[in-house]
C-alpha positions in Angstrom: 82.4 95.7 86.9 81.9 92.0 86.4 82.7 91.0 90.0 80.9 93.6 91.3 78.0 92.7 89.4 78.3 89.0 90.5 78.4 90.3 94.2 75.2 92.3 93.8 73.5 89.5 92.3 74.5 87.0 95.1 72.7 89.5 97.5 69.7 89.8 95.2 69.4 85.9 95.6 69.6 86.0 99.4 67.3 88.8 99.8 64.7 87.3 97.7 65.3 84.0 99.5 64.8 85.9 102.8 61.6 87.4 101.4 60.2 83.9 100.2 60.9 82.4 104.0 59.5 85.5 105.5 56.0 85.0 103.3 56.1 81.3 104.4 56.5 82.1 108.2 53.9 84.4 107.7 51.7 82.0 106.1 52.0 79.4 108.7 51.3 81.8 111.5 48.2 83.1 109.9 47.2 80.0 108.8 47.4 78.3 112.5 45.6 81.5 113.8 42.7 81.3 111.4 42.0 77.5 110.7 43.0 76.5 114.1 42.0 79.7 116.3 45.1 79.7 118.0 46.9 83.0 119.4 49.7 84.7 117.9 52.6 83.2 119.8 51.6 79.7 119.7 50.9 79.8 115.8 54.3 81.5 115.7 56.1 79.5 117.8 54.4 76.3 116.0 55.5 77.8 112.7 59.5 78.0 113.7 59.5 74.8 115.3 57.8 73.2 111.9 60.2 74.7 109.6 63.6 74.3 111.9 62.6 70.6 112.5 63.4 70.8 116.1 61.0 68.3 116.9 59.6 70.1 120.1 56.0 68.4 119.3 52.5 70.1 118.5 51.3 72.9 120.8 47.9 71.7 120.3 46.1 68.9 118.6 45.9 69.8 114.7 42.7 69.7 112.9 43.1 68.6 108.9 43.4 72.1 108.0 46.5 72.4 110.6 47.9 69.3 108.9 47.7 70.5 105.7 49.5 73.7 106.6 52.3 71.9 108.5 52.9 69.8 105.6 53.2 72.6 103.2 55.9 74.1 105.6 57.8 71.2 105.9 57.8 70.4 102.2 58.8 74.0 101.0 60.1 76.1 103.8 62.6 73.7 105.2 64.7 73.7 101.7 64.3 77.6 101.2 65.4 78.3 104.6 68.1 75.7 104.3 69.3 77.4 101.1 69.0 80.9 102.6 71.6 80.0 105.4 73.9 78.0 103.1 74.3 81.2 100.9 74.8 83.4 103.8 77.4 81.3 105.2 79.1 81.1 101.8 79.5 84.9 101.7 80.5 85.4 105.2 83.1 82.4 104.9 84.6 83.7 101.6 84.7 87.3 102.8 82.8 88.4 99.9 80.4 90.7 102.1 83.7 92.5 103.3 84.9 92.5 99.6 81.9 94.2 98.4 81.5 97.0 101.6 85.4 97.6 101.2 85.0 97.8 97.4 82.0 100.7 97.8 83.9 102.4 100.3 87.0 102.7 97.8 84.7 103.7 95.2 83.6 106.4 97.3 86.9 107.5 97.9 88.2 107.6 94.2 85.2 109.4 93.3 86.4 112.3 95.3 89.6 112.2 93.8 90.7 115.3 91.4 94.1 115.9 89.6 95.1 112.3 90.1 96.7 109.7 87.7 95.0 106.5 86.6 97.2 103.2 86.5 96.0 100.4 84.2 97.4 97.2 84.8 99.2 95.9 87.8 101.5 93.5 86.4 105.5 93.9 87.3 105.7 97.3 85.5 102.3 98.5 86.9 102.9 97.3 90.3 106.3 99.5 90.1 104.7 102.7 88.9 102.3 102.3 91.9 105.1 102.2 94.3 106.7 105.1 92.5 103.5 107.2 93.1 103.2 105.8 96.3 106.6 107.1 97.4 106.0 110.5 95.6 102.6 110.8 97.7 100.6 111.6 94.5 97.0 110.7 94.4 96.3 107.6 92.1 94.3 104.8 91.6 95.2 101.3 90.0 92.8 99.3 87.8 93.0 95.5 86.6 90.8 93.1 85.3 92.1 90.5 87.7 90.7 91.1 91.3 93.3 88.6 92.6 96.2 90.9 91.5 95.2 93.4 94.4 95.5 90.4 97.1 98.9 91.2 97.8 100.4 93.3 100.5 102.3 96.0 98.5 98.4 97.4 97.5 97.5 97.8 100.9 96.0 101.2 101.6 96.2 101.8 97.9 92.9 102.9 95.9 92.2 100.2 93.1 89.5 98.9 91.1 88.5 95.7 89.4 87.5 96.6 85.9 88.6 96.6 82.3 90.6 99.6 81.0 89.2 99.4 77.5 85.6 100.1 78.7 84.2 103.7 79.0 82.4 103.0 82.3 85.2 101.6 84.0 87.4 104.5 83.1 84.6 106.7 84.4 84.7 104.8 87.4 88.4 105.9 88.1 87.3 109.6 87.7 89.0 109.8 84.4 87.3 113.1 83.7 89.0 114.7 86.6 92.5 112.8 86.5 95.9 114.3 85.4 97.2 111.4 83.6 96.7 108.1 82.6 99.4 105.2 82.4 98.5 102.2 80.6 101.0 99.2 81.1 98.8 96.5 79.9 100.7 93.2 78.7 99.3 93.3 75.0 99.9 96.1 72.7 96.5 95.8 71.5 94.9 96.3 74.8 96.9 99.5 75.3 96.0 100.7 72.0 92.3 100.1 72.9 92.9 101.7 76.5 94.5 104.7 74.9 91.8 105.4 72.6 89.0 105.1 74.8 90.9 107.3 77.4 91.6 110.1 74.7 88.1 109.9 73.6 86.8 110.5 77.4 89.5 113.1 78.7 91.1 115.2 75.7 93.3 117.3 77.8 95.3 115.0 80.1 98.8 113.3 79.5 98.7 109.5 78.6 101.7 107.4 78.9 102.0 103.8 77.8 104.2 101.1 77.1 105.1 99.4 73.9 106.3 95.7 73.2 106.9 95.5 69.6 108.6 98.2 67.2 105.5 98.6 65.3 103.2 99.2 68.0 104.9 102.8 69.1 103.3 104.5 66.2 99.6 103.1 66.4 99.9 104.1 70.4 100.9 107.6 69.2 98.0 107.9 66.7 95.6 106.6 69.4 96.4 109.5 71.4 99.3 108.8 73.5 101.7 111.6 74.5 104.5 109.4 75.4 105.3 105.8 74.4 107.7 103.8 76.6 109.5 100.7 75.0 111.1 98.6 77.7 113.1 96.7 75.6 115.1 99.9 74.1 115.3 101.0 77.6 116.5 97.9 79.0 119.1 97.4 75.8 120.6 101.2 76.2 120.9 100.6 80.2 122.8 97.4 79.7 125.1 98.8 77.1 125.8 101.9 79.4 126.4 99.6 82.4 129.2 97.8 80.2 130.6 100.9 78.6 130.3 103.7 81.1 129.9 102.0 84.6 130.8 105.1 86.6 127.5 106.9 85.1 125.6 103.9 85.9 126.7 104.3 89.9 125.9 107.9 89.6 122.6 107.5 88.4 121.5 104.5 91.1 122.6 107.3 93.3 120.0 109.8 92.2 117.2 107.7 93.8 118.8 105.1 96.3 121.9 106.6 98.1 120.7 107.6 101.4 123.6 109.8 102.2 123.2 111.6 98.8 119.6 111.6 98.4 119.9 113.3 94.8 116.6 113.4 92.8 115.1 115.3 89.9 111.9 117.0 89.6 110.2 118.9 86.9 108.3 122.3 87.9 106.1 124.5 85.8 105.5 128.1 86.1 101.9 128.4 86.6 100.1 131.7 86.4 100.2 133.7 89.7 103.6 132.4 90.5 106.1 135.0 91.9 108.8 133.6 89.6 106.8 134.4 86.6 108.7 137.3 84.6 111.6 137.0 86.8 115.3 136.1 85.7 116.4 132.6 87.0 119.5 134.6 88.7 116.8 136.5 90.8 114.4 133.6 91.8 117.2 132.3 94.1 116.5 128.6 93.1 120.5 127.7 92.5 121.2 129.1 95.9 119.1 126.6 97.4 121.6 123.7 98.6 122.9 124.5 95.2 120.1 122.9 92.9 121.1 122.7 89.5 118.8 123.7 86.6 119.3 120.7 84.2 117.0 122.1 81.6 113.9 124.4 80.7 111.1 123.4 78.4 109.0 126.1 76.8 105.9 125.2 74.9 106.7 124.5 71.1 110.3 125.5 71.9 113.0 122.2 72.2 114.3 121.7 75.6 117.1 124.2 76.7 119.6 122.3 78.4 121.4 124.1 81.4 119.7 127.7 80.4 121.4 130.9 81.0 120.8 132.4 84.5 119.8 135.6 82.5 117.0 133.6 80.9 113.3 135.3 82.0 110.6 132.8 83.1 107.4 132.7 81.2 104.2 131.1 82.6 103.8 127.6 81.3 107.7 127.1 81.4 108.7 123.6 83.1 112.1 123.7 84.8 113.8 120.3 85.1 116.1 120.5 88.8 118.5 118.5 90.1 119.3 118.6 94.0 118.8 117.1 97.5 115.2 115.9 98.0 114.4 118.2 101.0 116.0 121.3 99.1 113.7 120.5 96.1 110.6 120.4 98.0 111.7 124.3 99.4 111.7 124.9 95.6 108.4 124.0 95.0 107.1 126.0 97.8 109.0 129.0 96.2 107.3 128.4 92.8 103.8 127.7 93.9 
């Protein structure tokens, strides 16, 4: 927001300076026509060569009034015209004009988003989240207070906004009212708390996931309105211990997302109103017959996760299935679930 305001302020300076230069050119032209009795073309030409200091000489001999007009033009118009061109060149050289135009175009695209995700913070963790969203081909926008963070090639083609995630107006620019979820991965816990509080106040229904760098911050973030709090130090420590104690499991988990020859992954599918699976037994849906997809769990609102549910379980609207299988096969299941 601050950067956009700065750009607009610079354009206002240029526009005002250009207007003043135009007034001086008009003043000189009308002055020569009125006082010296010259025609429009001679008067305009004399004004231009005077303010540009090209030194072509006078069109006609000047009287006292014409000399006064020339002095005024030389004293004031040249400095204003020089300032005008210096500001214009600065904007062109630094690419600020392109940045403003690109920013406005991007904000128009963001305003049309719906059911998207907002990623607050584009540090190492935020960049990874953006990469995962990009790979999953889901709509999202990244926001960070530092414009230079978006100069990296990894953000090419992504939607982003320079703004403060703690401010209502900046979150509204990201389309928070129509968003499906928000991820706050700012470097400081207090900033994440403010962001979660602000976001929850603007959208009571969407999902908020955030990070915690300290043990005592987890409860504060939950009280602020976060649905899930991820503690990197816990996950990192658990993963390190797991690699040491259970190395085979580590290789298997890595294979879920990285092994090209296996291409296994996990997906979460929700049974929505109108889905043809609603009211059917799992055995009657045909999910498990598609490339041997495995149902890892079933989560029902208000009920703990059911690990490996029975094939006789009847699916209800709102149920969420966690499946593991090959990526292409799971896309088929997504289409079946509707």
